Steps between C-alpha positions, in 0.01 A plus 500: 500500500773747584668431167177597326469815696848594437448489118184681514653768705718581195207541264154359414532156325287231341512151625717393205752782584500386866570136396791624298630712782485190729699285237215308372412438141120513553235590758481218764194397715725622791522845359135518427435395869735759628349782302148401605624492868667846478195645342271359774725647765517840328868499446470535131235639263406469136549787255168405328278399791185487286645228279685248710562259213615763253809396298635861576463458883783596712558508878652778721602491865289694739600698807428199714729294285789744529463495860499121512810507277688746720435282820627189320823651377786541731610865553 
C-alpha cells in the first residue's frame, strides 16, 4: 500500500502506470485489491469519480493518504 501511495504522491496515475511503476508487466488482482482498499479508506481518489470504469481513470493521493505516507516513512 505504501508503495502505491508513494507513486501517486508524485502524480496521478492509471492502474497500468501503477503496475509499471511497481515493476509489473500488467495489472494484477493484488493491485486491483489494493486500489479498492485505498479508495474505501479515503487515501486515494479518482480523477473521474462519475465514471469509475473509464479507460481514462486515474488515481491521486488525498491529504489523508499523504498523512499516512508521512507517518510510515522514517524521518
